C-alpha positions as CSV (number, residue, x, y, z in Angstrom):
1,M,106.0,94.6,123.7
2,S,104.5,91.0,121.5
3,K,107.3,89.4,119.3
4,R,106.3,90.3,116.1
5,K,107.0,93.9,117.5
6,R,110.3,92.9,118.9
7,F,111.1,90.9,115.2
8,V,110.4,94.4,113.4
9,L,112.0,96.8,116.0
10,V,115.4,94.1,115.7
11,S,114.8,94.0,111.3
12,L,114.9,97.8,111.8
13,L,117.9,98.5,114.2
14,L,120.2,96.0,112.1
15,S,119.0,97.5,108.9
16,L,120.3,100.8,110.0
17,S,123.2,99.2,111.7
18,L,124.3,97.8,108.1
19,V,124.7,101.2,107.0
20,G,126.8,102.4,109.4
21,T,129.3,100.0,108.8
22,Q,129.6,101.3,105.2
23,L,130.1,104.9,106.8
24,V,133.2,104.1,108.6
25,R,136.4,104.5,107.1
26,V,137.7,101.8,105.2
27,E,140.0,100.5,107.3
28,F,137.7,99.8,110.7
29,R,135.1,98.2,108.2
30,Y,136.1,95.1,109.6
31,Q,136.8,96.0,112.7
32,A,133.0,97.6,112.1
33,I,131.4,94.2,111.2
34,V,132.2,92.1,114.4
35,V,131.0,95.1,116.4
36,F,127.4,94.5,114.0
37,G,127.7,91.1,114.7
38,G,128.2,91.8,118.7
39,I,124.9,93.4,118.0
40,S,123.5,90.9,116.0
41,F,123.7,88.3,119.1
42,A,122.0,91.2,121.2
43,L,119.3,92.1,119.7
44,S,118.4,89.0,118.4
45,A,118.7,86.6,121.7
46,W,116.5,90.0,123.5
47,A,113.7,89.3,120.6
48,L,114.3,85.3,121.0
49,S,114.6,85.2,125.1
50,E,111.2,84.1,126.2
51,G,111.6,80.9,124.4
52,L,115.7,80.3,124.6
53,K,116.9,77.7,126.9
54,G,120.2,75.7,127.1
55,V,121.9,74.7,123.8
56,E,119.4,77.2,122.1
57,W,121.4,80.4,122.7
58,L,124.0,78.8,120.7
59,T,121.6,77.0,118.2
60,V,119.1,79.4,117.7
61,L,121.3,82.5,117.6
62,T,123.7,81.5,115.2
63,L,121.9,82.6,112.1
64,P,121.0,85.8,113.3
65,V,124.6,86.2,113.9
66,L,125.8,84.4,110.6
67,Y,123.0,86.3,108.4
68,P,123.7,89.8,108.9
69,V,127.8,89.4,109.0
70,S,127.6,88.2,105.6
71,V,125.4,90.5,104.7
72,G,127.9,93.1,105.6
73,L,131.0,91.7,104.4
74,F,128.9,90.5,101.1
75,Y,128.1,94.9,101.1
76,F,131.9,96.1,100.9
77,L,131.8,94.4,97.9
78,L,129.0,96.0,95.9
79,P,129.2,98.2,93.3
80,E,128.8,102.1,94.9
81,R,125.4,102.3,93.6
82,L,122.5,103.7,95.5
83,L,119.9,101.3,93.9
84,T,122.0,98.2,94.5
85,R,122.6,98.8,97.9
86,L,119.1,99.9,98.5
87,V,118.1,96.7,97.1
88,I,120.2,94.5,99.0
89,L,118.9,96.5,102.2
90,G,115.4,95.6,102.1
91,V,116.1,92.2,101.0
92,F,118.0,92.1,104.3
93,G,115.7,93.5,106.3
94,I,113.0,91.6,105.5
95,G,114.9,88.2,105.6
96,M,115.9,89.5,108.7
97,Y,112.5,89.5,110.2
98,A,111.5,85.8,108.2
99,L,114.9,84.3,110.0
100,L,114.0,85.5,113.4
101,L,110.1,84.5,113.0
102,T,111.4,80.8,111.6
103,E,114.0,81.0,115.0
104,N,111.0,81.4,117.1
105,I,109.0,78.3,115.4
106,F,112.4,76.0,116.2
107,S,112.5,77.7,119.8
108,V,108.3,77.1,120.4
109,A,108.4,73.3,118.8
110,A,111.3,72.2,121.0
111,I,109.1,71.8,123.3
112,R,105.4,71.2,121.9
113,T,104.4,70.3,118.1
114,I,103.5,73.3,115.8
115,Q,102.2,72.9,112.2
116,L,104.4,75.8,111.0
117,L,107.8,73.9,111.6
118,R,107.8,72.5,107.9
119,A,107.4,76.4,106.4
120,A,110.5,76.9,109.3
121,H,112.8,74.1,107.7
122,A,112.5,75.6,104.2
123,V,113.1,79.1,105.4
124,G,116.1,78.3,107.3
125,F,117.5,76.1,104.7
126,L,117.1,79.1,102.1
127,L,118.4,81.9,104.0
128,T,121.4,79.1,105.1
129,L,122.5,79.0,102.1
130,V,121.8,82.8,101.1
131,T,124.6,83.0,104.0
132,A,126.8,80.4,103.5
133,F,127.2,82.3,99.6
134,F,127.8,85.9,101.0
135,L,130.2,84.2,103.1
136,F,132.2,82.0,100.6
137,D,131.9,84.8,98.5
138,T,133.8,87.0,100.3
139,I,136.3,84.6,101.5
140,W,137.1,83.5,97.7
141,S,137.1,87.3,96.8
142,F,140.5,87.8,99.1
143,R,142.2,85.2,96.9
144,L,144.1,83.3,99.2
145,P,146.3,80.4,99.5
146,F,144.9,76.9,99.3
147,Y,145.2,76.2,102.8
148,A,143.4,79.6,104.5
149,N,140.3,78.8,101.7
150,G,139.6,74.8,103.3
151,A,140.2,75.6,106.7
152,L,138.0,79.3,106.4
153,V,135.3,77.7,104.4
154,G,135.5,74.3,106.6
155,L,134.8,77.1,109.7
156,A,132.3,78.9,108.1
157,S,130.2,76.3,107.2
158,L,130.6,74.3,110.5
159,S,128.3,76.8,112.6
160,L,125.5,76.8,109.1
161,F,125.8,72.9,109.4
162,L,125.0,72.4,112.9
163,Q,122.4,74.9,113.1
164,G,121.1,72.7,109.9
165,L,120.8,69.5,111.7
166,W,119.8,70.3,115.0
167,S,116.7,72.3,113.0
168,Y,116.0,68.4,113.0
169,R,116.7,67.3,116.7
170,L,114.5,70.1,118.5
171,G,114.0,68.8,122.5
172,E,117.6,68.1,122.8
173,E,118.9,70.0,126.0
174,R,122.4,69.6,124.3
175,I,123.6,68.7,121.1
176,E,123.7,65.2,120.7
177,K,127.0,63.2,119.7
178,R,125.7,62.4,115.9
179,T,124.9,66.0,115.4
180,L,128.3,67.0,115.7
181,Q,129.8,64.2,114.1
182,Y,127.6,64.6,110.8
183,A,128.4,68.8,111.1
184,L,132.2,67.9,111.2
185,A,132.3,65.3,108.3
186,L,130.0,67.9,106.3
187,A,132.2,71.0,107.2
188,L,135.8,68.9,106.7
189,G,134.6,67.4,102.9
190,L,133.3,71.0,102.3
191,G,137.0,72.2,103.5
192,Q,138.9,69.9,101.3
193,I,136.5,70.6,98.5
194,A,137.5,74.6,98.9
195,L,140.6,73.7,99.3
196,A,141.1,71.4,95.2
197,L,138.8,74.5,93.8
198,S,141.9,76.5,94.7
199,F,143.2,75.2,92.1
200,W,141.2,76.0,89.8
201,P,141.1,79.0,87.8
202,V,137.4,79.9,88.5
203,T,135.8,83.6,89.1
204,V,134.7,84.0,92.7
205,P,131.0,83.8,91.6
206,V,131.3,80.8,89.5
207,G,133.5,78.9,93.0
208,S,131.2,80.7,95.6
209,L,127.7,78.7,93.6
210,F,129.5,75.8,93.3
211,L,130.2,75.9,97.2
212,V,126.6,76.5,97.8
213,T,125.6,73.9,96.0
214,M,128.0,71.2,97.8
215,V,126.3,72.8,100.9
216,Y,122.9,72.2,99.5
217,V,123.4,68.4,98.6
218,G,125.0,67.9,101.8
219,L,123.0,69.1,104.1
220,G,119.7,68.6,102.3
221,I,120.4,65.2,101.9
222,S,121.8,64.8,105.6
223,Q,118.2,66.8,107.1
224,Y,116.2,63.6,105.3
225,H,118.6,61.2,106.8
226,F,117.7,62.8,110.2
227,S,114.1,63.0,109.3
228,S,113.8,59.6,108.8
229,R,112.4,60.4,104.9
230,L,115.6,60.0,102.6
231,F,114.6,57.5,99.9
232,H,116.7,56.6,96.8
233,K,114.8,59.4,94.8
234,T,115.8,62.4,96.6
235,L,119.2,60.8,97.0
236,Y,119.4,60.8,93.2
237,E,118.3,64.5,92.8
238,Y,120.5,65.3,95.5
239,L,123.4,63.8,93.6
240,G,122.0,65.0,90.1
241,V,122.0,68.7,91.2
242,G,125.8,67.6,92.2
243,I,126.9,66.5,89.5
244,I,125.4,69.0,87.3
245,V,126.6,72.0,88.9
246,L,130.4,70.4,89.3
247,V,129.9,69.7,85.0
248,T,128.6,73.0,84.5
249,T,131.6,75.1,86.4
250,F,134.0,72.5,84.6
251,L,132.7,73.8,81.4
252,V,132.6,77.2,82.3
253,T,136.3,77.3,83.9
254,R,138.6,79.3,81.5
255,W,141.9,76.2,81.3
256,G,145.0,77.9,80.4
């Protein structure tokens, strides 16, 4: 079976599995998400196994696991409208297929130059932001204590930052110390932002979007830095977006 056929099959099977998580009893739904994550890992590993070696079993498979899990968690929060759920299901299937293609390009680019690498970086960056939003939205919806928000956001973002930075350091047999240090620093910073944001009376969507914007700024600047293309104009553009979103969040928040 060709890789593309595998990707289509895996996307369909995971879409059906996503529907299955909604059919279990409410008290068992989070256990179902854990099982769903395991299925995502197994199917993605099977689809991409031909090109995986060494650290790629971790880095390449990070998003193919976190993306389905994040969508599954977000799926619970949607209103029980058939059209809304069908739209999310369709978008998930297309996104999963695109993600498998992207990770396959990363795997191939680790051993030889490939022209589609820049497009893969763009798709990977977009799906990283989508995954981050779904995870942060779920965490924020629990209304946890400030320290739990900081810890969970930091842990969730660590894997996203690590795979996002590694995709610009392809060919490494193991994760470089520099890559790990940057990922840890970014995750720690985002966790601290989440901790501080917990004291703001923000709504769940606003808080999640603000955190995703911080991922956009931090990961975007770091990726440009890793590719040796970080110029002053690029830096100012990213920082400008961050400042605009910060001011907007402050203005739309209902104080007092």
